[in-house]
TORKOLMI-585983 format. One line per field, with one value per residue (C-alpha): residue in three letters; z, y, x. Coordinates in Angstrom, 1 decimal. Layout:
<nodes>
r	ALA:...
zz	Z:...
yy	Y:...
xx	X:...
</nodes>
This chain:
<nodes>
r	MET:SER:PHE:CYS:ALA:PRO:LEU:MET:LEU:SER:GLN:VAL:GLU:ARG:LEU:LEU:LYS:PRO:SER:ARG:MET:GLU:ILE:ARG:ILE:CYS:LEU:ASP:ARG:SER:HIS:ALA:GLY:TYR:THR:ASN:LYS:ASP:GLU:ILE:SER:GLY:HIS:VAL:VAL:LEU:LYS:SER:GLU:THR:GLN:VAL:ASN:ILE:THR:THR:ILE:THR:ILE:SER:LEU:SER:GLY:TYR:ALA:THR:SER:ARG:LEU:ASN:ALA:GLY:ARG:LEU:VAL:GLU:THR:HIS:GLN:LEU:PHE:GLN:SER:ASN:GLU:GLU:LEU:PHE:PRO:PRO:LYS:GLU:PHE:SER:SER:THR:PHE:SER:PRO:ARG:ALA:VAL:THR:ILE:SER:PRO:GLY:GLN:HIS:SER:PHE:PRO:PHE:SER:PHE:ARG:VAL:PRO:HIS:GLY:SER:GLU:CYS:TYR:LYS:ALA:SER:LEU:THR:ILE:GLY:ALA:GLY:LYS:GLN:THR:GLY:GLY:ARG:ARG:THR:HIS:HIS:LEU:LEU:ARG:ARG:LEU:PRO:PRO:SER:THR:GLY:ASP:THR:THR:THR:VAL:GLU:GLU:ILE:LYS:TYR:LEU:LEU:GLU:ALA:THR:VAL:GLN:GLN:ASP:GLY:LEU:ILE:ARG:GLY:THR:HIS:ARG:ALA:THR:ARG:GLU:VAL:TYR:LEU:HIS:TYR:ILE:SER:THR:VAL:HIS:LEU:PRO:PHE:ARG:GLY:ILE:THR:ASP:LYS:ARG:SER:ILE:VAL:CYS:GLN:PRO:GLU:LEU:SER:GLU:PRO:ILE:SER:PRO:ARG:SER:GLN:GLU:PRO:ILE:CYS:GLU:ILE:GLU:ALA:THR:LEU:LEU:ASN:GLY:PRO:PHE:LEU:VAL:LEU:GLY:GLN:PRO:LEU:PRO:LEU:ARG:VAL:LYS:ILE:THR:ASN:LEU:PRO:GLY:SER:SER:ASP:HIS:THR:PHE:SER:LEU:HIS:ASP:PHE:GLN:SER:MET:LEU:ILE:GLU:THR:THR:LYS:VAL:HIS:ALA:ARG:GLY:SER:THR:GLU:SER:MET:THR:ARG:SER:TRP:ILE:ILE:GLN:THR:MET:ALA:ASN:LEU:HIS:GLN:PRO:LEU:ALA:LEU:GLU:TYR:ASP:ASP:MET:ALA:GLU:ALA:VAL:LEU:ARG:VAL:ASP:GLU:ARG:LEU:TRP:GLY:ARG:HIS:VAL:VAL:PRO:THR:PHE:LEU:THR:PRO:THR:PHE:GLU:THR:CYS:ASN:VAL:SER:ARG:SER:PHE:LYS:LEU:GLU:VAL:ARG:LEU:GLY:ILE:TRP:LEU:GLY:GLN:ASN:HIS:VAL:ARG:PHE:PRO:ARG:SER:VAL:ARG:VAL:LYS:ARG:ARG:CYS
zz	42.5:44.4:43.1:44.1:44.5:42.9:44.8:47.3:48.6:51.7:51.6:52.5:49.6:47.1:47.9:47.1:43.4:42.7:45.6:47.7:49.0:47.5:49.5:48.0:49.4:47.4:47.8:47.2:45.1:41.7:43.0:46.2:46.9:50.1:52.2:56.0:56.0:54.0:55.1:53.7:53.0:51.0:51.3:52.1:49.5:50.3:47.5:48.0:45.8:48.8:52.2:54.8:58.5:59.5:63.0:62.4:59.6:60.5:58.7:59.8:58.6:59.5:58.6:58.6:58.3:57.1:56.9:55.1:55.3:54.3:51.2:53.2:55.9:58.4:58.4:61.0:60.7:63.0:63.1:62.9:63.9:63.5:63.6:63.6:62.8:63.2:60.3:61.2:63.2:63.4:66.8:67.4:67.0:68.3:71.5:69.6:67.6:68.8:67.8:65.7:64.4:61.7:58.2:55.1:52.1:48.7:46.6:47.1:50.3:51.0:54.4:54.5:56.4:57.1:58.7:59.6:59.0:62.4:62.9:64.2:64.6:67.4:66.9:70.6:71.2:69.1:66.8:65.2:64.6:61.8:60.8:60.3:60.2:63.6:64.7:68.0:68.9:71.3:71.3:73.5:72.0:71.8:69.7:68.0:68.2:64.8:62.1:59.8:56.9:53.3:51.4:49.8:48.6:48.0:48.8:46.7:48.4:51.7:53.0:52.7:54.1:53.4:54.5:54.3:54.5:55.7:55.8:57.9:57.7:60.4:58.9:60.9:59.9:57.8:56.5:59.3:59.0:58.6:55.2:54.4:51.7:51.7:49.7:49.8:50.0:49.3:51.7:50.7:53.4:53.4:55.6:58.2:58.1:57.1:54.5:54.0:56.8:58.2:55.4:55.6:54.3:53.5:52.9:51.3:50.8:47.6:45.8:43.4:40.8:38.0:34.5:34.7:31.9:33.7:35.8:39.5:41.7:43.7:46.7:46.1:48.3:46.3:46.6:48.4:47.3:49.2:47.6:49.5:48.8:50.7:50.8:51.4:53.0:55.3:55.2:53.3:49.6:48.0:45.5:42.0:42.9:41.9:44.3:46.6:46.1:46.0:45.1:45.3:45.3:47.4:48.3:44.6:43.1:42.7:38.9:36.8:33.8:35.3:33.6:35.5:34.0:35.1:33.4:34.8:37.3:38.9:41.6:43.0:45.8:47.6:49.2:52.1:53.4:56.7:57.8:61.0:61.2:64.2:65.5:62.0:60.2:56.7:54.7:51.0:49.0:45.7:43.8:41.8:39.5:39.4:36.9:35.2:32.8:31.3:29.0:29.8:29.4:31.0:32.0:35.5:35.9:38.7:41.1:44.1:47.5:50.0:51.2:47.7:47.7:44.4:44.2:41.6:41.6:39.7:37.9:39.8:36.5:35.7:38.0:38.1:35.1:36.9:39.8:42.6:41.3:42.4:42.6:45.6:49.0:51.7:54.7:57.4:60.4:62.0:64.5:61.8:58.6:58.0:54.9:54.7:51.9:51.3:48.6:46.6:44.5:42.4:40.7:38.2:37.9:35.8:37.8:35.2:34.2:37.1:37.0:40.6:41.8:44.5:46.1:48.5:50.5:53.1:54.6:53.7:54.4:51.5:51.7:49.8
yy	44.9:45.2:44.2:46.6:46.1:48.4:51.6:51.7:55.2:56.2:58.0:61.3:60.9:60.2:63.5:65.3:66.0:65.4:63.1:64.4:61.0:57.5:54.3:51.0:47.7:46.2:42.6:41.3:38.5:38.6:36.7:36.8:33.0:31.9:28.8:28.5:28.3:31.5:35.0:37.7:40.8:43.9:47.7:50.2:52.9:56.4:58.9:62.6:65.6:67.9:67.6:65.9:65.5:61.8:60.5:56.8:54.2:50.6:47.4:44.3:40.7:39.0:35.9:35.4:32.4:33.4:31.1:32.1:30.3:31.0:33.0:35.2:36.1:34.1:35.1:34.4:35.6:34.4:36.3:33.5:35.8:39.3:40.5:44.2:46.1:49.8:51.1:54.7:56.3:53.7:51.9:53.0:56.7:56.7:58.4:61.4:62.0:64.2:62.5:65.6:66.9:64.4:66.0:63.9:65.7:65.5:62.5:58.7:57.0:53.3:51.5:47.8:45.2:41.5:38.9:35.2:33.2:31.9:28.1:27.9:29.8:32.3:32.4:32.0:35.5:37.5:36.7:38.5:37.3:39.0:38.5:40.2:43.5:43.1:42.7:42.0:41.8:39.6:36.8:33.9:30.5:27.1:27.5:24.9:25.2:24.1:24.9:27.8:26.8:27.5:30.3:29.1:30.5:34.1:36.4:34.3:30.9:29.5:29.4:31.9:31.8:34.9:36.7:40.4:42.9:46.3:49.5:52.4:56.0:58.5:62.0:65.2:68.9:70.8:67.6:65.0:61.5:57.8:56.4:52.7:50.3:46.6:43.7:40.0:37.3:33.6:31.0:27.4:24.8:22.6:19.5:18.6:14.9:12.7:10.1:7.2:6.9:3.6:2.1:1.4:-2.0:-3.1:-6.8:-8.0:-11.6:-12.3:-15.4:-16.4:-18.8:-19.5:-20.9:-24.5:-27.1:-28.4:-26.6:-26.6:-28.6:-26.6:-28.4:-27.6:-24.8:-21.7:-20.7:-17.5:-15.1:-12.1:-8.7:-6.6:-2.8:-0.8:3.0:3.1:6.5:5.9:8.6:11.0:11.9:14.3:17.0:16.3:12.7:9.4:7.4:5.4:2.3:-1.4:-4.1:-7.9:-10.9:-14.0:-17.3:-18.1:-21.4:-23.9:-24.5:-22.5:-22.7:-20.1:-16.7:-13.4:-9.9:-6.3:-4.9:-1.4:1.0:4.3:6.5:9.5:12.1:13.2:16.6:17.6:21.2:21.8:25.4:26.8:30.2:31.6:28.2:26.7:24.0:22.8:20.4:20.6:17.8:17.7:14.9:14.9:12.0:11.3:8.5:6.3:3.5:0.8:-2.2:-2.8:-6.6:-6.4:-9.9:-10.3:-12.7:-15.1:-14.6:-16.6:-15.1:-16.4:-19.0:-20.3:-18.9:-17.8:-14.0:-11.7:-8.1:-5.2:-3.3:0.0:1.8:1.7:4.7:6.0:8.2:10.1:12.4:14.0:17.3:20.2:22.7:21.0:22.6:20.3:19.1:21.8:22.8:26.1:27.1:27.7:26.0:22.5:20.4:16.7:14.2:10.6:8.4:5.9:3.2:0.8:-2.2:-4.4:-7.8:-10.8:-13.9:-16.5:-16.0:-13.6:-9.9:-8.8:-5.3:-4.2:-0.8:0.7:3.8:5.5:8.9:10.6:13.8:15.9:17.0:19.8
xx	-134.8:-138.2:-141.6:-144.4:-148.1:-150.6:-151.2:-154.1:-154.9:-156.7:-160.0:-158.3:-155.8:-158.5:-160.1:-156.9:-156.2:-153.4:-152.4:-149.6:-148.4:-148.1:-147.5:-146.4:-145.4:-142.6:-141.4:-137.9:-139.3:-141.0:-144.0:-146.0:-145.9:-144.1:-143.9:-144.0:-140.2:-139.6:-138.8:-141.1:-139.0:-139.3:-139.7:-142.4:-141.9:-143.2:-143.3:-144.3:-144.3:-143.8:-142.2:-144.5:-144.4:-144.4:-145.0:-144.5:-144.3:-145.3:-146.0:-147.9:-148.2:-151.4:-153.5:-157.2:-159.6:-163.1:-166.1:-169.3:-172.7:-176.3:-175.3:-172.9:-175.4:-173.4:-169.7:-167.0:-163.4:-160.6:-157.3:-154.7:-151.8:-150.4:-146.8:-145.9:-142.7:-142.0:-140.0:-139.7:-138.3:-135.4:-135.3:-131.7:-132.7:-136.3:-135.3:-133.9:-137.0:-139.9:-143.2:-144.3:-140.9:-139.9:-140.1:-139.6:-138.2:-139.9:-139.1:-139.1:-138.1:-137.7:-138.0:-137.0:-138.9:-138.6:-141.0:-140.6:-143.7:-145.0:-144.9:-148.5:-151.7:-152.3:-156.0:-156.6:-155.2:-157.6:-160.5:-163.4:-167.0:-168.8:-172.4:-175.8:-174.0:-172.4:-168.8:-167.2:-163.6:-161.7:-164.3:-163.3:-164.2:-162.6:-159.5:-157.3:-153.5:-152.5:-149.9:-150.8:-153.1:-152.2:-153.9:-157.1:-160.4:-161.5:-164.4:-166.8:-166.2:-167.5:-163.9:-161.1:-157.6:-155.6:-152.4:-152.0:-149.2:-150.4:-148.3:-149.5:-148.1:-149.1:-148.9:-148.8:-148.8:-151.3:-152.9:-153.1:-154.3:-153.5:-152.5:-152.5:-151.5:-152.2:-150.8:-151.9:-149.2:-149.9:-148.7:-148.0:-147.2:-144.2:-144.6:-142.1:-143.0:-140.1:-141.0:-141.3:-143.7:-145.1:-147.3:-151.0:-152.1:-155.7:-156.5:-159.7:-160.8:-162.6:-164.0:-161.2:-162.7:-160.2:-161.0:-161.9:-162.4:-165.4:-168.1:-167.3:-169.7:-172.2:-171.0:-167.4:-165.9:-165.0:-161.4:-160.7:-157.9:-156.6:-155.9:-153.5:-153.1:-150.5:-149.9:-146.2:-146.1:-148.9:-151.7:-149.5:-149.6:-147.1:-148.0:-146.7:-145.7:-147.4:-149.4:-147.1:-149.3:-148.4:-150.9:-150.5:-152.8:-152.0:-153.6:-154.0:-155.3:-152.5:-152.6:-150.2:-152.6:-154.9:-155.0:-155.1:-155.3:-155.9:-159.0:-159.4:-158.0:-159.1:-157.7:-159.6:-159.2:-162.3:-161.9:-164.1:-164.2:-166.0:-166.9:-168.4:-170.0:-171.9:-173.1:-173.9:-171.9:-171.7:-169.6:-168.7:-167.3:-165.4:-163.8:-160.5:-159.8:-156.0:-156.2:-158.8:-158.1:-160.4:-160.2:-156.6:-156.4:-153.0:-151.7:-150.5:-147.5:-147.1:-144.2:-143.1:-142.1:-139.6:-142.2:-142.6:-146.1:-147.6:-148.1:-149.6:-148.2:-149.7:-147.1:-146.6:-145.6:-149.3:-150.0:-146.4:-147.1:-149.9:-149.2:-151.3:-152.5:-150.3:-153.2:-154.8:-154.7:-153.2:-155.1:-155.5:-157.6:-158.5:-161.2:-163.8:-162.5:-161.0:-160.1:-159.4:-159.0:-160.0:-158.3:-160.3:-158.6:-160.6:-159.1:-160.9:-159.1:-160.0:-159.4:-160.1:-163.8:-164.6:-164.3:-163.6:-164.0:-161.7:-162.5:-160.0:-160.8:-158.6:-158.3:-155.1:-153.3:-152.0:-148.4:-146.7
</nodes>
């Protein structure tokens, strides 16, 4: 079973009533979402009420990165890649066909195609610069050799990454012309990074004043605790998975009578999209709260490590029930559009009578 896109007719066809030819791009899957490891396959379906003379039938898969600034007055589009396949005449018989002697009988005809998604961008081979009503091809600029970015944005956003299938039919005979049909496909990136990765640890020293039966002398040295937060997978987060976070507190006061509790917790991703268009640059920032909790009053129990040192560990189940949003677009970078993320984790811990805020901020890469 194939799944066809809505019909898109050429200008010549729209002038003909009724249309003599229909072109559809049908995919072998029920949805148009693919990953960088998939094969995009389907059929170009040609339907005609009368016989027509066809010179060639081709299909292309291409990707584009578009940046828009100044209310759309500055636009820059880079072609990330383009792959072409000739569907008719068949390669094994092409030498036997005259370019103007192939007649297609009335009815519906199907021509299969298949593309492998490229591993990386080929933007350095060809790009377009569009702005102020002008367009030039083959513009040579500084290009980045990166993996293909995922689909994101649309014609209303400052950034747009899109991938298109375009079928082209060259018609000969009484009515000559070029007929095209297009269909957008959505690309989601699957990372090749093998997790777990080397962790990232951040240590902060804070004043750790426990509950005392008598006020501490002004001359006394305030004890210092250390809060240690570790991202177990390094700078990588996984869609649909909880934060790989581990938090512990060391260098605690010696008395076992002190009370410690977790008061509040918040985790947030800060998304930054940077776009370049015709020499101008802008950055847009959005925040996505993964989890926020307050007034927990959750006691933290003392443990002892191999060195018999007292350690407080925050129960990881606290954030295990909340996952990284699946709708976010992973980190990517092209010549004119890039996206990055920063993770902020805030802990509010009661150390005796003191409420200590612990902010943790680190740049991370999103991973599908």
